[in-house]
N, C-alpha and C positions, 0 to 999 in steps of 0.2 A: 869631463873632470873640472875643466876650466869653466865649464857653462855654468856650474851651480851656484845659487846665493848663498851669501851667509846668512847665517839667522840669527845669531848672537850677539847682533851689533848692539851698543846700549847707545838709544838716543839720546836719554836723559842729557848725554855729553852737553848737547849742544844747549839745552836746558840750563844746567852748571854756567857754562860759559856765557851766556844770555845774561845771567846774573850778575856774574862778575866783571863782565864788559861793564853794565848797566846799560844794556841797549833793550830794543824792543820790536826787533824785525827781524828776520833769516836774512835781511840784506845788506843791513848796520852790522851782523855779526860778520855776514861775510868780508864785508871793508876790514875791521879791527883785523879780522885773522889774515891780511892781504890775500884774498882771492876775489876770482871777478863778482859782480854782482848781485852773479845769481848763484854761487858756490855753494851754499851749504842748502839752498833748494834743492840743489841739482844732486848733492851725496847723500841727502835722504830720498829724491825718487829712484836715485842709483843701490842705495840700501848700502852706503859705503860712509866713511869717514875719513876726511882731510887731514892723516895722521902727522905728515912730516910739517902745513900750516898748524894745526895746534901745540903739537909741542914746540914749532922755533917761535911763536908766539909768544906763548906759556914762558921759554927758557927765557928770552930777553925782555921780557915785566917782570922777571921772577916771582909765577905765581907756580904753586906747586900743582905737578900735577896729579900728586893723589888726591889732590880735593877736582881737579876735573875729572879725574876719570874714578873718582870714587872709591877709593881705594883704600881703607883701613889699616893703617899702620898698628899691630898689638902689642902694649910693652908685655913682654913675658916677665917672669917672678923668677929670683934667684936661680931655684933648682932646677928649672928647666932651660933657664940660659943656657950653660954652658954644652946641654947634651944637644939642642936644637940653634944654638948657632952654625953648627958644621952645614946641618941642612937646613936652614932658611937664611937668606942674606936678602936685605934691602936693598935696594935696587935705588942708585940716582939719576941724576939729568945725565950724567955723563956718561952711563950706562948703556943708555939708550941710544942715546946718541951715537955711539962706538959700534954698536949692534946696528942702527941705521948706515951708520957710513957702510960696514961691512957688508950688507945686503944689495946695497947700491953696487956694492967693489964686486961683489959676486953676479949678482945680473947683470951687469954693464960687459962683463967677461963673456959669458956664456951668450947670454942675448947677439951679441957681435956677432960672432962669427954664422950665426943663423940666418941673414937676411932674411929676415920676415918684413914683414907690411909693418909701419909705424902703429895702425889698430891694434892687430894681433899684438905685436908687440906690450904695447900698454897694459891691453887685458890681461895679460901671464903677469906681466910686473903688478898691478892691482890684486891679483889672486896669489901669485905665490908670498909678497912680501912679506904676510899677518905671520904665516907658517913659520918662513926662513927666522925672524925675527927670532920668533918663539924659539926655534932651533937653537935660534945661536945661543940663549943664553941656556941653553937646554945643556950646552957643550961648553960653556963659558967660552965664547969668542972663539971658539975654536976653528978658524978657516975651514981647512981641510973639512972637516966634518958637515961644516956649512953646505961648502960647494957641493960635496959629492952627494948633501941630500935635494939639492937645488938643479944638478944633474941626474940624477932620478927622477925629481917631478915632470921634469921637460924632456927626457926619454919617453915617458908615458904619454904625453901631453902628444 
């Protein structure tokens, strides 16, 4: 389960960040994001995105995450607005940070008792984090639901 790769990562995020930060190399982009000089190229090779670094840097600099992750927020017409307001909610930076903090807390609680080697623990966190953040939003940041999902995923591992 944890050995599969994620195929749907949008690496154009790096291209947009390169444009926003006005840098010309992966090394320069890595330094802008607060990563090691090879952070971006390593992420490309491992087929991952350094979400924490991207979100934290964008929040500090006031850069829209919608622009970075190419999210188009559509404006609704008045007759559709009332019906779809309940089902569609625009998420802000605070929501993303809250979900990330919740997932960090849950992973720390669950993995602390497992006494796993550091490499295995990091691999599990890397694979579970995106799924748990998605589930956190699906369940309105309900810690009990997200923790139960995480426990199930760990049990299956």
